[in-house]
C-alpha positions as CSV (number, residue, x, y, z in Angstrom):
1,M,-101.4,2.6,59.9
2,S,-104.4,3.7,61.9
3,S,-104.8,7.5,62.5
4,T,-104.5,6.7,66.3
5,L,-100.9,6.0,67.2
6,R,-100.4,3.0,69.4
7,I,-97.8,3.8,72.1
8,G,-96.1,0.7,73.5
9,T,-95.0,0.8,77.1
10,R,-94.3,-1.4,80.2
11,D,-97.0,-1.1,82.8
12,S,-95.0,0.1,85.8
13,K,-96.1,3.5,87.2
14,L,-92.9,5.1,85.9
15,A,-93.1,3.6,82.4
16,T,-96.7,4.6,82.2
17,W,-95.8,8.2,83.2
18,Q,-93.2,8.3,80.5
19,A,-95.6,7.0,77.8
20,E,-98.3,9.4,78.9
21,H,-95.7,12.2,78.7
22,V,-95.0,11.3,75.1
23,S,-98.7,11.0,74.4
24,G,-99.3,14.4,75.8
25,K,-96.6,15.9,73.6
26,L,-98.1,14.2,70.5
27,R,-101.6,15.3,71.3
28,G,-100.3,18.8,71.5
29,L,-99.5,18.4,67.9
30,G,-103.0,17.2,67.1
31,I,-102.0,13.5,67.0
32,D,-104.4,10.9,68.5
33,T,-102.7,8.2,70.7
34,E,-103.6,5.2,72.8
35,L,-101.4,3.2,75.2
36,V,-100.6,-0.5,74.7
37,F,-99.1,-2.3,77.7
38,V,-96.4,-4.9,77.1
39,K,-94.8,-7.2,79.8
40,S,-91.1,-7.6,79.6
41,E,-88.9,-10.5,80.9
42,G,-87.4,-8.0,83.3
43,D,-90.9,-7.2,84.7
44,L,-91.8,-10.9,85.1
45,D,-88.6,-12.0,86.8
46,L,-87.9,-9.8,89.9
47,N,-85.3,-12.1,91.5
48,T,-82.5,-12.7,89.1
49,P,-79.9,-10.0,89.1
50,L,-80.1,-7.9,85.9
51,T,-76.5,-8.6,85.1
52,E,-77.3,-12.3,84.9
53,M,-80.3,-11.7,82.6
54,G,-78.4,-9.9,80.0
55,G,-78.5,-6.4,81.4
56,K,-81.1,-3.7,80.7
57,G,-82.0,-5.3,77.3
58,V,-84.4,-7.5,79.2
59,F,-86.7,-4.5,79.5
60,T,-86.6,-3.6,75.9
61,K,-86.9,-6.9,73.9
62,A,-90.7,-7.3,74.4
63,L,-91.3,-3.8,73.1
64,D,-88.9,-4.4,70.2
65,D,-90.9,-7.5,69.3
66,A,-94.2,-5.7,69.6
67,L,-92.9,-3.0,67.1
68,L,-91.6,-5.6,64.7
69,N,-94.9,-7.5,64.8
70,D,-96.8,-4.3,64.2
71,E,-98.7,-4.5,67.5
72,I,-97.6,-1.0,68.3
73,D,-96.5,2.1,66.3
74,L,-93.9,3.4,68.7
75,A,-92.3,2.4,71.9
76,V,-91.3,4.6,74.9
77,H,-88.1,3.8,76.8
78,S,-85.9,5.1,79.5
79,F,-83.1,6.0,77.1
80,K,-80.4,4.5,79.4
81,D,-82.1,1.1,79.1
82,L,-81.5,0.9,75.3
83,P,-78.5,-1.0,74.1
84,T,-76.1,1.2,72.1
85,E,-75.9,-1.4,69.3
86,N,-79.2,-2.2,67.7
87,P,-79.1,-4.8,64.8
88,L,-82.9,-4.6,64.4
89,P,-84.6,-2.3,61.8
90,L,-85.7,0.1,64.5
91,K,-84.5,3.6,65.4
92,V,-84.8,6.3,68.0
93,A,-87.0,9.0,66.5
94,A,-86.9,11.5,69.4
95,V,-85.3,12.2,72.7
96,L,-87.3,14.3,75.0
97,E,-86.1,16.9,77.4
98,R,-84.0,15.3,80.1
99,E,-85.1,15.3,83.8
100,D,-82.5,15.5,86.6
101,P,-79.8,13.0,85.6
102,R,-78.4,12.4,89.1
103,D,-78.4,9.3,91.2
104,S,-79.9,9.7,94.7
105,L,-79.8,7.9,98.0
106,V,-83.0,6.7,99.8
107,A,-82.1,6.2,103.4
108,P,-85.2,5.5,105.6
109,R,-83.3,6.0,108.9
110,G,-81.2,9.0,107.8
111,T,-77.7,9.5,106.4
112,G,-75.7,9.6,109.7
113,F,-74.0,6.3,108.8
114,L,-72.2,8.0,105.9
115,D,-70.0,9.9,108.5
116,D,-69.4,6.8,110.7
117,A,-66.6,4.6,109.4
118,S,-67.4,1.9,112.0
119,V,-70.8,1.2,110.3
120,K,-70.7,-1.6,107.8
121,A,-73.7,-0.2,105.9
122,V,-75.7,-2.3,103.5
123,I,-76.6,-0.4,100.3
124,A,-79.0,-1.8,97.7
125,T,-78.6,-1.5,94.0
126,S,-78.7,-3.8,91.0
127,S,-76.4,-1.5,89.0
128,N,-72.7,-2.4,88.6
129,R,-72.0,1.3,87.8
130,R,-73.6,2.4,91.1
131,R,-72.0,-0.5,93.0
132,A,-68.5,0.3,91.8
133,Q,-68.7,4.0,92.5
134,W,-70.2,3.5,95.9
135,L,-67.5,1.0,96.9
136,H,-64.8,3.3,95.6
137,R,-66.1,6.0,98.0
138,Y,-67.2,3.7,100.8
139,P,-65.0,0.5,100.6
140,G,-66.2,-0.7,104.0
141,H,-69.9,-1.0,102.9
142,E,-71.7,-4.0,101.6
143,I,-73.8,-3.9,98.4
144,T,-76.9,-6.1,98.0
145,N,-79.0,-6.7,94.9
146,I,-82.5,-5.1,94.6
147,R,-85.0,-5.6,91.8
148,G,-88.6,-4.4,91.1
149,N,-90.4,-1.2,90.1
150,V,-89.8,2.0,92.1
151,Q,-92.5,1.4,94.6
152,T,-91.3,-2.2,95.2
153,R,-87.7,-1.1,95.7
154,L,-88.8,1.6,98.2
155,R,-90.7,-1.0,100.2
156,K,-87.8,-3.5,100.1
157,V,-85.2,-1.0,101.5
158,D,-87.6,-0.2,104.3
159,E,-88.6,-3.8,105.2
160,N,-85.1,-5.2,105.0
161,G,-83.6,-2.6,107.3
162,W,-80.8,-1.7,104.9
163,E,-79.1,1.7,105.4
164,G,-80.0,2.8,101.9
165,A,-80.7,2.2,98.3
166,I,-79.6,4.1,95.1
167,F,-82.3,5.4,92.7
168,A,-82.3,7.6,89.7
169,A,-83.6,11.0,90.9
170,A,-85.5,11.4,87.6
171,G,-87.7,8.3,88.3
172,L,-88.6,9.4,91.8
173,K,-89.4,13.0,90.7
174,R,-91.6,11.9,87.7
175,I,-94.0,10.0,89.9
176,N,-93.9,12.4,92.9
177,L,-91.8,10.2,95.2
178,D,-88.8,12.5,95.5
179,H,-89.7,13.1,99.1
180,H,-87.9,9.8,99.7
181,I,-84.6,11.2,98.6
182,A,-82.3,11.7,101.6
183,E,-79.3,12.9,99.5
184,Y,-78.4,13.7,95.9
185,L,-75.3,11.8,94.9
186,D,-73.6,14.7,93.0
187,W,-70.3,12.8,93.1
188,M,-71.6,9.8,91.3
189,V,-71.4,9.9,87.5
190,P,-74.8,8.8,86.1
191,A,-75.4,6.2,83.4
192,P,-75.2,7.4,79.8
193,A,-78.6,9.0,78.9
194,Q,-80.0,8.7,82.5
195,G,-83.0,10.9,83.0
196,A,-83.9,11.0,79.3
197,V,-86.9,9.4,77.5
198,A,-86.5,8.0,74.0
199,V,-89.1,7.1,71.4
200,M,-88.4,4.1,69.2
201,I,-90.1,3.4,65.8
202,R,-89.6,1.1,62.8
203,E,-86.9,2.4,60.4
204,K,-89.3,2.1,57.5
205,D,-91.9,4.5,59.0
206,I,-90.4,7.7,57.5
207,E,-93.6,9.8,57.7
208,L,-94.1,8.8,61.4
209,E,-90.5,9.8,62.1
210,K,-91.2,13.3,60.7
211,K,-94.1,13.6,63.2
212,I,-92.2,12.2,66.2
213,S,-89.1,14.3,65.6
214,Q,-91.1,17.4,66.4
215,I,-91.1,16.5,70.1
216,E,-87.3,16.1,70.3
217,H,-85.3,18.3,72.6
218,A,-82.1,19.1,70.7
219,E,-79.8,19.7,73.6
220,S,-80.9,16.5,75.4
221,A,-80.5,14.5,72.2
222,L,-77.0,15.9,71.6
223,C,-75.7,15.3,75.2
224,T,-77.2,11.8,75.6
225,G,-76.0,10.8,72.1
226,I,-72.4,11.7,73.0
227,E,-72.6,9.8,76.3
228,R,-73.9,6.7,74.4
229,E,-71.2,6.9,71.7
230,L,-68.7,6.7,74.6
231,L,-70.4,3.6,75.9
232,N,-70.5,2.1,72.4
233,K,-66.8,2.8,71.7
234,M,-65.8,1.2,74.9
235,E,-67.9,-1.9,73.9
236,A,-69.4,-1.7,77.3
237,G,-73.0,-2.8,77.7
238,C,-75.6,-1.4,80.1
239,S,-74.2,-3.6,82.9
240,A,-70.7,-2.2,82.7
241,P,-69.4,0.1,85.6
242,V,-69.1,3.0,83.2
243,G,-70.7,6.5,83.9
244,A,-70.9,9.4,81.5
245,F,-72.5,12.8,81.7
246,A,-72.4,15.6,79.1
247,W,-73.8,19.1,79.6
248,I,-73.6,22.5,77.8
249,E,-72.2,25.8,79.3
250,K,-71.9,28.9,77.2
251,G,-71.8,27.1,73.9
252,V,-69.3,24.5,75.1
253,L,-70.1,20.8,75.6
254,I,-68.4,19.2,78.6
255,L,-68.2,15.5,79.0
256,H,-67.2,13.7,82.2
257,A,-66.8,10.0,82.2
258,V,-65.6,7.2,84.6
259,A,-64.9,3.5,84.4
260,L,-64.3,1.4,87.4
261,T,-63.5,-2.2,88.4
262,L,-66.5,-4.0,89.9
263,D,-65.1,-3.8,93.4
264,G,-64.5,-0.1,93.1
265,S,-60.8,-0.4,93.8
266,L,-59.7,1.2,90.6
267,Q,-61.3,4.3,88.9
268,Y,-60.4,5.9,85.6
269,D,-61.6,9.5,84.9
270,V,-61.7,11.7,81.9
271,E,-63.2,15.2,81.2
272,L,-63.1,16.7,77.7
273,T,-64.7,19.8,76.2
274,A,-65.6,21.0,72.7
275,P,-67.7,23.7,71.1
276,V,-71.2,22.5,70.6
277,D,-71.0,22.6,66.9
278,K,-67.9,20.4,67.0
279,A,-68.9,18.1,69.8
280,Q,-69.8,15.0,67.6
281,G,-67.2,12.3,68.3
282,L,-66.2,13.7,71.7
283,G,-67.6,10.5,73.3
284,I,-65.4,8.4,71.1
285,K,-62.3,10.5,72.0
286,A,-63.1,10.2,75.7
287,A,-63.6,6.5,75.5
288,Q,-60.3,6.1,73.8
289,T,-58.7,8.2,76.6
290,L,-60.2,5.9,79.3
291,L,-59.1,2.8,77.4
292,D,-55.5,4.2,77.1
293,K,-55.5,4.9,80.8
294,G,-56.2,1.2,81.5
295,A,-60.0,1.0,81.5
296,D,-59.8,-1.9,79.0
297,S,-59.2,-4.0,82.1
298,V,-62.7,-3.0,83.3
299,I,-64.3,-4.3,80.1
300,D,-62.3,-7.5,80.2
301,E,-63.5,-8.0,83.8
302,I,-67.2,-7.6,82.7
303,S,-66.6,-10.0,79.8
304,R,-65.3,-12.6,82.2
305,E,-68.2,-12.1,84.6
306,S,-70.9,-12.4,81.9
């Protein structure tokens, strides 16, 4: 391995920001780095809905292949894009400090339509989780699919005259586009690990793992790990209408999770707590609670759709 670490990333502005953020952290440790740009299927096909392309995994496969082919030494991902099951000899070596985990609404012509039940608003999102939660709250609205990088989606919502589109607040903040946010959706439960950046390496690279682990943010890693264990236990992929968010208050980890039918008509909720030092497994417990309440029907619905 060269003394300069090759950091693999997609070439969107947001992905590049994330890779440069990791690069800066590593340079702070005296480690030389260079960026290597990799195109994913999800970047090349901007028309097919993500759910029809196999979910968020379409963004990660090209970087996985580059790692396995020794074209890069590490890959930087939005943690929420990584499947919870990874059969490849790859592993997450570090989770960086999480940015704002919330979803947000971009509404070019204002949010007045939210208070007017007579408006059949059109809201853009490619996420089943966002779609289901929005329709649960606003059943009279219509959801339309939207694809592309952040800038492309911002342009599309403006050009198409839609009332709004849903974006991860973290992505807009990271590339200084948060002035487009009309409202933070505090009521919407985010995707597991939303707002967190993960660094993936080959399992065999033990010495590299020791270096990379120095930039991990322990609290972010714990909380996102518990959210992802919930998703894994429910056998729900990235395209499932399942949200989970864990946070820590005064030594206690709190986990709130939801699962919904695709049309938003049914929503199952759970909130569990545990002392931080006993929090491992809380995601599995919360998932089982949701399944026992009837959320297994949500997973069956997704399986039939895919």
